[in-house]
Residue frames relative to the residue before (quaternion, step in Angstrom):
aa qw qx qy qz dx dy dz
M 1.0000 0.0000 0.0000 0.0000 0.00 0.00 0.00
F 0.4222 -0.7095 0.5173 0.2254 3.55 -0.94 0.95
S 0.1554 0.7716 -0.6095 0.0952 3.58 -0.89 0.90
M 0.1526 -0.7617 0.6251 0.0758 3.53 -1.26 0.56
S 0.4359 -0.6757 0.5173 0.2929 3.55 -1.14 0.58
A 0.6251 -0.5734 0.3831 0.3656 3.56 -1.16 0.59
G 0.6173 0.5778 -0.3399 0.4117 3.59 1.12 -0.56
E 0.6018 0.5744 -0.3575 0.4243 3.59 1.21 -0.32
F 0.6354 0.5126 -0.3279 0.4753 3.60 1.21 -0.42
R 0.0954 0.8534 -0.4968 0.1258 3.57 0.17 1.33
H 0.7238 0.4495 -0.2308 0.4698 3.58 1.15 -0.55
K 0.3489 -0.7355 0.5470 0.1952 3.54 -0.92 0.97
I 0.0069 0.7836 -0.6206 0.0286 3.57 -0.87 1.01
T 0.2002 -0.7433 0.6249 0.1301 3.53 -1.27 0.49
I 0.2525 -0.7505 0.5947 0.1390 3.55 -0.92 0.96
L 0.1058 -0.7951 0.5970 0.0117 3.56 -0.78 1.11
R 0.1943 -0.7763 0.5906 0.1042 3.56 -1.04 0.80
P 0.3825 -0.7201 0.5249 0.2445 3.61 -0.78 0.98
T 0.0048 -0.7782 0.6274 -0.0269 3.55 -0.95 0.96
I 0.4355 -0.6704 0.5297 0.2834 3.56 -1.24 0.39
G 0.0216 0.7818 -0.6206 0.0564 3.53 -0.76 1.10
K 0.4161 -0.6782 0.5325 0.2888 3.56 -1.28 -0.18
D 0.3856 -0.7141 0.5355 0.2338 3.53 -1.06 0.78
E 0.7620 -0.3902 0.2541 0.4501 3.58 -1.29 -0.12
D 0.6820 0.4440 -0.2838 0.5072 3.61 1.23 -0.36
N 0.4930 -0.6914 0.3925 0.3535 3.58 1.32 0.30
I 0.4290 0.6658 -0.4767 0.3813 3.56 1.14 0.75
P 0.4664 -0.6839 0.4728 0.3021 3.63 -0.82 0.89
V 0.0353 0.7775 -0.6252 0.0583 3.56 -0.90 1.02
E 0.4631 -0.6606 0.5123 0.2945 3.55 -1.22 0.50
K 0.0781 -0.7850 0.6145 0.0080 3.56 -0.87 1.03
L 0.3407 -0.7112 0.5716 0.2268 3.56 -1.20 0.54
E 0.1412 -0.7969 0.5870 0.0202 3.54 -0.67 1.20
E 0.4478 -0.7056 0.4778 0.2709 3.59 -0.80 0.99
L 0.2748 -0.7666 0.5644 0.1353 3.55 -0.81 1.08
F 0.7235 -0.3041 0.2082 0.5837 3.57 0.89 -1.01
T 0.2923 -0.7060 0.6139 0.1981 3.54 -1.40 0.26
T 0.0602 0.8020 -0.5886 0.0822 3.56 -0.95 0.89
K 0.4752 -0.6175 0.5326 0.3305 3.56 -1.35 0.05
A 0.0530 -0.8185 0.5711 -0.0321 3.56 -0.97 0.87
K 0.3833 -0.6402 0.6008 0.2867 3.50 -1.40 0.20
I 0.0890 -0.8146 0.5731 0.0056 3.58 -0.67 1.12
T 0.0821 -0.7832 0.6163 0.0030 3.53 -0.94 1.02
N 0.3826 -0.6982 0.5514 0.2492 3.58 -0.92 0.89
V 0.2481 -0.7807 0.5604 0.1220 3.54 -0.84 1.00
R 0.7877 -0.1977 0.2044 0.5465 3.55 0.69 -1.09
G 0.0849 -0.7511 0.6496 0.0813 3.50 -1.27 0.48
S 0.0412 0.8097 -0.5834 0.0486 3.55 -0.96 0.77
E 0.2926 -0.7203 0.6020 0.1821 3.50 -1.33 0.36
L 0.1173 -0.8004 0.5872 0.0280 3.55 -0.75 1.08
R 0.3012 -0.7227 0.5888 0.2005 3.54 -1.16 0.55
V 0.0355 0.7943 -0.6007 0.0841 3.55 -0.52 1.23
G 0.8186 0.0076 -0.0464 0.5725 3.57 -0.63 1.10
D 0.7572 -0.3199 0.2631 0.5051 3.57 -0.73 -1.07
G 0.7035 0.4534 -0.2706 0.4758 3.60 1.21 0.16
N 0.4715 -0.6411 0.5249 0.3019 3.51 -1.36 0.14
V 0.1542 -0.7618 0.6241 0.0800 3.54 -1.10 0.78
Y 0.2103 -0.7777 0.5824 0.1082 3.57 -0.85 0.97
K 0.0992 -0.8050 0.5849 0.0005 3.54 -0.85 1.02
Q 0.0730 -0.7747 0.6278 0.0193 3.57 -0.89 1.01
E 0.0994 -0.7713 0.6255 0.0623 3.55 -1.04 0.79
K 0.0411 -0.7953 0.6045 -0.0197 3.54 -0.97 0.93
R 0.2629 -0.7202 0.6179 0.1745 3.53 -1.27 0.52
V 0.1182 -0.8055 0.5807 0.0032 3.55 -0.87 1.05
H 0.0837 -0.7610 0.6414 0.0501 3.57 -1.03 0.88
F 0.1721 0.7682 -0.6074 0.1062 3.59 -1.00 0.82
R 0.6168 -0.5590 0.4086 0.3744 3.54 -1.29 0.35
V 0.5224 -0.6447 0.4711 0.2992 3.53 -1.11 0.77
I 0.1662 -0.7121 0.6705 0.1256 3.53 -1.11 0.79
R 0.3436 -0.8204 0.4188 0.1830 3.54 -0.05 1.35
S 0.6715 0.5119 -0.3137 0.4344 3.58 1.03 -0.65
K 0.7729 0.2589 -0.1420 0.5616 3.61 1.26 -0.32
P 0.1113 -0.8255 0.5508 0.0536 3.60 0.17 1.23
I 0.4660 -0.6786 0.5070 0.2556 3.54 -1.18 0.70
K 0.1701 -0.7561 0.6228 0.1071 3.56 -1.12 0.74
Q 0.6163 -0.5936 0.3794 0.3518 3.54 -1.18 0.51
N 0.6740 0.4785 -0.3130 0.4678 3.61 1.14 -0.38
D 0.4501 0.6752 -0.4618 0.3581 3.62 1.26 0.15
V 0.3264 -0.7258 0.5782 0.1800 3.56 -1.33 0.34
V 0.2594 -0.7500 0.5900 0.1484 3.58 -1.08 0.79
L 0.1923 -0.7531 0.6209 0.1021 3.56 -0.92 0.98
F 0.1326 0.7795 -0.5934 0.1503 3.57 -0.58 1.21
N 0.8453 -0.0289 -0.0370 0.5322 3.58 -0.77 1.09
G 0.7056 -0.4834 0.2602 0.4480 3.58 0.98 0.83
Q 0.6517 0.4753 -0.3207 0.4965 3.59 1.26 0.15
K 0.3471 -0.7348 0.5490 0.1955 3.55 -1.11 0.75
F 0.1355 -0.7908 0.5962 0.0269 3.54 -0.76 1.14
N 0.3590 -0.7021 0.5733 0.2227 3.57 -1.09 0.77
I 0.3836 -0.7069 0.5446 0.2377 3.57 -0.99 0.83
T 0.1680 -0.8007 0.5698 0.0779 3.56 -0.85 1.00
Y 0.8062 0.0628 -0.0005 0.5884 3.60 1.16 -0.49
V 0.0874 -0.7757 0.6242 0.0316 3.57 -0.98 0.91
N 0.0046 -0.8022 0.5958 -0.0393 3.58 -0.82 1.02
N 0.2461 -0.7082 0.6447 0.1488 3.55 -0.92 1.00
I 0.3506 -0.7942 0.4512 0.2068 3.59 -0.07 1.31
E 0.8596 -0.0490 -0.0553 0.5056 3.51 -0.83 1.21
E 0.4666 -0.7110 0.4163 0.3217 3.61 1.25 0.44
M 0.4381 0.7109 -0.4399 0.3304 3.57 1.11 0.72
N 0.3755 -0.7578 0.4576 0.2743 3.61 1.31 -0.03
R 0.4882 0.6370 -0.4551 0.3858 3.56 0.97 0.90
Y 0.8070 0.0589 0.0123 0.5875 3.57 0.94 -0.94
Y 0.2437 -0.7181 0.6297 0.1685 3.51 -1.27 0.63
E 0.1196 -0.7149 0.6786 0.1185 3.50 -1.28 0.55
I 0.0109 0.7861 -0.6179 0.0109 3.55 -0.82 0.97
K 0.2377 -0.7095 0.6392 0.1777 3.51 -1.22 0.58
M 0.0284 -0.8077 0.5883 -0.0269 3.53 -0.87 0.96
E 0.1568 -0.7896 0.5872 0.0846 3.54 -1.21 0.50
L 0.2069 -0.7329 0.6381 0.1137 3.49 -1.26 0.69
V 0.0654 -0.7865 0.6139 0.0190 3.55 -0.78 1.01
E 0.0705 -0.8007 0.5949 0.0020 3.57 -0.70 1.12
């Protein structure tokens, strides 16, 4: 059985969900709405540099573990805010399908 100690959850993350709202001109725009904030264990997976067109693109991948908040399930189109940067979620895993911990993989592309 997978378990983690509470001391491993050291990093504060915020989960944001994109929603469609309207601006002052009544035009539909995408807004990020805060779903919840929690503490997580973050592990760096990989960093790479890609050449796209005439510029360089930097890509970071991280793995995040945190406790499940049952009333607010995570979706793959959600966004993670960590250290002032927005990461896209690429993979969501309910570890061992026990509804205790989530593992997500996220990436930052600059």
